[in-house]
GUDO-173161 format. One record per atom (N, C-alpha, C): residue number from 1; x, y, z; residue in three letters; atom name. Coordinates in steps of 0.1 Angstrom, whole numbers. Example, Ala and Ser with C-alpha at 12.3 -4.5 7.8 and 13.67 -1.06 7.14 Angstrom:
BEGIN
+-----+-------+-------+-------+------+------+
: pos :  east : north :    up : code : site :
+-----+-------+-------+-------+------+------+
:   1 :   132 :   -57 :    78 :  ALA :    N :
:   1 :   123 :   -45 :    78 :  ALA :   CA :
:   1 :   132 :   -33 :    78 :  ALA :    C :
:   2 :   128 :   -22 :    71 :  SER :    N :
:   2 :   137 :   -11 :    71 :  SER :   CA :
:   2 :   129 :     0 :    79 :  SER :    C :
+-----+-------+-------+-------+------+------+
//
This chain:
BEGIN
+-----+-------+-------+-------+------+------+
: pos :  east : north :    up : code : site :
+-----+-------+-------+-------+------+------+
:   1 :   282 :   866 : -1064 :  MET :    N :
:   1 :   286 :   852 : -1060 :  MET :   CA :
:   1 :   277 :   847 : -1050 :  MET :    C :
:   2 :   274 :   834 : -1051 :  ALA :    N :
:   2 :   264 :   828 : -1041 :  ALA :   CA :
:   2 :   271 :   824 : -1028 :  ALA :    C :
:   3 :   264 :   825 : -1017 :  ASP :    N :
:   3 :   269 :   822 : -1004 :  ASP :   CA :
:   3 :   267 :   807 : -1000 :  ASP :    C :
:   4 :   263 :   799 : -1009 :  THR :    N :
:   4 :   261 :   785 : -1007 :  THR :   CA :
:   4 :   270 :   776 : -1015 :  THR :    C :
:   5 :   272 :   764 : -1010 :  MET :    N :
:   5 :   280 :   755 : -1018 :  MET :   CA :
:   5 :   271 :   743 : -1022 :  MET :    C :
:   6 :   274 :   737 : -1033 :  LYS :    N :
:   6 :   267 :   725 : -1037 :  LYS :   CA :
:   6 :   276 :   714 : -1038 :  LYS :    C :
:   7 :   271 :   702 : -1036 :  GLY :    N :
:   7 :   280 :   690 : -1037 :  GLY :   CA :
:   7 :   271 :   678 : -1041 :  GLY :    C :
:   8 :   278 :   667 : -1044 :  ALA :    N :
:   8 :   271 :   655 : -1048 :  ALA :   CA :
:   8 :   270 :   645 : -1036 :  ALA :    C :
:   9 :   260 :   637 : -1035 :  LYS :    N :
:   9 :   259 :   627 : -1025 :  LYS :   CA :
:   9 :   269 :   616 : -1028 :  LYS :    C :
:  10 :   274 :   610 : -1017 :  LEU :    N :
:  10 :   283 :   598 : -1019 :  LEU :   CA :
:  10 :   275 :   586 : -1024 :  LEU :    C :
:  11 :   281 :   579 : -1033 :  ARG :    N :
:  11 :   274 :   568 : -1039 :  ARG :   CA :
:  11 :   279 :   555 : -1033 :  ARG :    C :
:  12 :   271 :   545 : -1033 :  GLY :    N :
:  12 :   275 :   532 : -1028 :  GLY :   CA :
:  12 :   271 :   532 : -1013 :  GLY :    C :
:  13 :   271 :   520 : -1008 :  GLY :    N :
:  13 :   268 :   518 :  -994 :  GLY :   CA :
:  13 :   280 :   515 :  -986 :  GLY :    C :
:  14 :   278 :   514 :  -973 :  ILE :    N :
:  14 :   289 :   511 :  -964 :  ILE :   CA :
:  14 :   291 :   496 :  -964 :  ILE :    C :
:  15 :   303 :   492 :  -966 :  ARG :    N :
:  15 :   307 :   478 :  -967 :  ARG :   CA :
:  15 :   306 :   472 :  -953 :  ARG :    C :
:  16 :   300 :   460 :  -951 :  PRO :    N :
:  16 :   299 :   454 :  -938 :  PRO :   CA :
:  16 :   313 :   448 :  -934 :  PRO :    C :
:  17 :   315 :   448 :  -921 :  SER :    N :
:  17 :   328 :   442 :  -915 :  SER :   CA :
:  17 :   329 :   428 :  -919 :  SER :    C :
:  18 :   341 :   423 :  -921 :  ARG :    N :
:  18 :   344 :   409 :  -924 :  ARG :   CA :
:  18 :   342 :   401 :  -911 :  ARG :    C :
:  19 :   337 :   389 :  -912 :  LYS :    N :
:  19 :   335 :   380 :  -901 :  LYS :   CA :
:  19 :   343 :   367 :  -904 :  LYS :    C :
:  20 :   350 :   362 :  -893 :  TYR :    N :
:  20 :   358 :   351 :  -895 :  TYR :   CA :
:  20 :   354 :   338 :  -887 :  TYR :    C :
:  21 :   341 :   337 :  -885 :  GLY :    N :
:  21 :   336 :   325 :  -878 :  GLY :   CA :
:  21 :   333 :   328 :  -864 :  GLY :    C :
:  22 :   322 :   321 :  -859 :  GLU :    N :
:  22 :   319 :   323 :  -845 :  GLU :   CA :
:  22 :   324 :   311 :  -837 :  GLU :    C :
:  23 :   326 :   312 :  -824 :  GLY :    N :
:  23 :   330 :   301 :  -815 :  GLY :   CA :
:  23 :   344 :   297 :  -817 :  GLY :    C :
:  24 :   353 :   305 :  -823 :  ARG :    N :
:  24 :   367 :   301 :  -824 :  ARG :   CA :
:  24 :   374 :   303 :  -811 :  ARG :    C :
:  25 :   385 :   295 :  -809 :  VAL :    N :
:  25 :   392 :   296 :  -796 :  VAL :   CA :
:  25 :   407 :   298 :  -800 :  VAL :    C :
:  26 :   414 :   304 :  -791 :  CYS :    N :
:  26 :   429 :   307 :  -793 :  CYS :   CA :
:  26 :   436 :   294 :  -796 :  CYS :    C :
:  27 :   445 :   294 :  -806 :  ALA :    N :
:  27 :   453 :   282 :  -810 :  ALA :   CA :
:  27 :   464 :   278 :  -801 :  ALA :    C :
:  28 :   467 :   287 :  -791 :  HIS :    N :
:  28 :   478 :   284 :  -781 :  HIS :   CA :
:  28 :   473 :   272 :  -772 :  HIS :    C :
:  29 :   482 :   263 :  -770 :  LYS :    N :
:  29 :   479 :   251 :  -763 :  LYS :   CA :
:  29 :   475 :   254 :  -748 :  LYS :    C :
:  30 :   463 :   250 :  -744 :  GLY :    N :
:  30 :   458 :   252 :  -731 :  GLY :   CA :
:  30 :   451 :   265 :  -729 :  GLY :    C :
:  31 :   450 :   274 :  -739 :  CYS :    N :
:  31 :   442 :   286 :  -738 :  CYS :   CA :
:  31 :   428 :   284 :  -743 :  CYS :    C :
:  32 :   419 :   288 :  -735 :  ASN :    N :
:  32 :   405 :   286 :  -739 :  ASN :   CA :
:  32 :   398 :   300 :  -742 :  ASN :    C :
:  33 :   406 :   310 :  -745 :  THR :    N :
:  33 :   400 :   323 :  -748 :  THR :   CA :
:  33 :   392 :   323 :  -761 :  THR :    C :
:  34 :   380 :   327 :  -761 :  ARG :    N :
:  34 :   372 :   328 :  -773 :  ARG :   CA :
:  34 :   376 :   340 :  -781 :  ARG :    C :
:  35 :   378 :   338 :  -794 :  LEU :    N :
:  35 :   381 :   349 :  -802 :  LEU :   CA :
:  35 :   369 :   356 :  -808 :  LEU :    C :
:  36 :   370 :   369 :  -810 :  SER :    N :
:  36 :   359 :   377 :  -816 :  SER :   CA :
:  36 :   358 :   372 :  -831 :  SER :    C :
:  37 :   345 :   373 :  -836 :  GLN :    N :
:  37 :   343 :   369 :  -850 :  GLN :   CA :
:  37 :   349 :   379 :  -859 :  GLN :    C :
:  38 :   353 :   390 :  -854 :  TYR :    N :
:  38 :   360 :   401 :  -862 :  TYR :   CA :
:  38 :   375 :   400 :  -862 :  TYR :    C :
:  39 :   380 :   391 :  -853 :  ASN :    N :
:  39 :   395 :   390 :  -852 :  ASN :   CA :
:  39 :   399 :   379 :  -862 :  ASN :    C :
:  40 :   408 :   384 :  -872 :  ARG :    N :
:  40 :   412 :   374 :  -882 :  ARG :   CA :
:  40 :   423 :   365 :  -878 :  ARG :    C :
:  41 :   430 :   368 :  -867 :  ARG :    N :
:  41 :   441 :   360 :  -863 :  ARG :   CA :
:  41 :   436 :   347 :  -856 :  ARG :    C :
:  42 :   446 :   338 :  -854 :  GLU :    N :
:  42 :   442 :   325 :  -847 :  GLU :   CA :
:  42 :   446 :   325 :  -833 :  GLU :    C :
:  43 :   453 :   335 :  -828 :  TYR :    N :
:  43 :   457 :   336 :  -814 :  TYR :   CA :
:  43 :   450 :   348 :  -807 :  TYR :    C :
:  44 :   448 :   347 :  -794 :  CYS :    N :
:  44 :   443 :   358 :  -786 :  CYS :   CA :
:  44 :   454 :   369 :  -785 :  CYS :    C :
:  45 :   451 :   380 :  -779 :  PHE :    N :
:  45 :   461 :   391 :  -777 :  PHE :   CA :
:  45 :   473 :   386 :  -769 :  PHE :    C :
:  46 :   470 :   378 :  -758 :  ALA :    N :
:  46 :   480 :   374 :  -749 :  ALA :   CA :
:  46 :   490 :   364 :  -755 :  ALA :    C :
:  47 :   486 :   357 :  -765 :  HIS :    N :
:  47 :   495 :   347 :  -771 :  HIS :   CA :
:  47 :   499 :   349 :  -785 :  HIS :    C :
:  48 :   495 :   361 :  -791 :  ALA :    N :
:  48 :   499 :   364 :  -804 :  ALA :   CA :
:  48 :   514 :   367 :  -805 :  ALA :    C :
:  49 :   520 :   362 :  -816 :  PRO :    N :
:  49 :   534 :   364 :  -818 :  PRO :   CA :
:  49 :   537 :   379 :  -819 :  PRO :    C :
:  50 :   548 :   384 :  -815 :  VAL :    N :
:  50 :   552 :   398 :  -815 :  VAL :   CA :
:  50 :   555 :   401 :  -830 :  VAL :    C :
:  51 :   548 :   412 :  -834 :  ARG :    N :
:  51 :   550 :   417 :  -848 :  ARG :   CA :
:  51 :   555 :   432 :  -847 :  ARG :    C :
:  52 :   566 :   435 :  -854 :  PHE :    N :
:  52 :   571 :   448 :  -854 :  PHE :   CA :
:  52 :   567 :   455 :  -867 :  PHE :    C :
:  53 :   562 :   467 :  -866 :  PRO :    N :
:  53 :   558 :   474 :  -878 :  PRO :   CA :
:  53 :   569 :   478 :  -887 :  PRO :    C :
:  54 :   567 :   480 :  -899 :  ARG :    N :
:  54 :   577 :   484 :  -909 :  ARG :   CA :
:  54 :   580 :   499 :  -906 :  ARG :    C :
:  55 :   593 :   501 :  -903 :  VAL :    N :
:  55 :   597 :   515 :  -900 :  VAL :   CA :
:  55 :   603 :   521 :  -912 :  VAL :    C :
:  56 :   597 :   533 :  -916 :  ARG :    N :
:  56 :   602 :   539 :  -928 :  ARG :   CA :
:  56 :   612 :   550 :  -924 :  ARG :    C :
:  57 :   620 :   553 :  -934 :  GLY :    N :
:  57 :   630 :   564 :  -931 :  GLY :   CA :
:  57 :   644 :   558 :  -933 :  GLY :    C :
:  58 :   654 :   567 :  -930 :  ARG :    N :
:  58 :   667 :   562 :  -932 :  ARG :   CA :
:  58 :   673 :   557 :  -919 :  ARG :    C :
:  59 :   682 :   548 :  -920 :  VAL :    N :
:  59 :   688 :   542 :  -909 :  VAL :   CA :
:  59 :   699 :   551 :  -904 :  VAL :    C :
:  60 :   699 :   554 :  -891 :  VAL :    N :
:  60 :   709 :   562 :  -885 :  VAL :   CA :
:  60 :   720 :   553 :  -878 :  VAL :    C :
:  61 :   732 :   555 :  -882 :  THR :    N :
:  61 :   743 :   547 :  -876 :  THR :   CA :
:  61 :   752 :   556 :  -869 :  THR :    C :
:  62 :   758 :   551 :  -858 :  GLU :    N :
:  62 :   767 :   559 :  -850 :  GLU :   CA :
:  62 :   781 :   558 :  -857 :  GLU :    C :
:  63 :   788 :   569 :  -857 :  SER :    N :
:  63 :   802 :   568 :  -863 :  SER :   CA :
:  63 :   812 :   572 :  -853 :  SER :    C :
+-----+-------+-------+-------+------+------+
//
């Protein structure tokens, strides 16, 4: 048995990051924070609405 392993190269290139426009500003009234061109949201971190992640699993109720 050989002591080496063989494999194939990965095909295709690395996809570039999406850009959402330069010079955008937070949509909150009175906020002048410039948003990153890679931030797809319309608000900065300080003014973004609270979003709760989807929690998986069963619901535990007290009896």
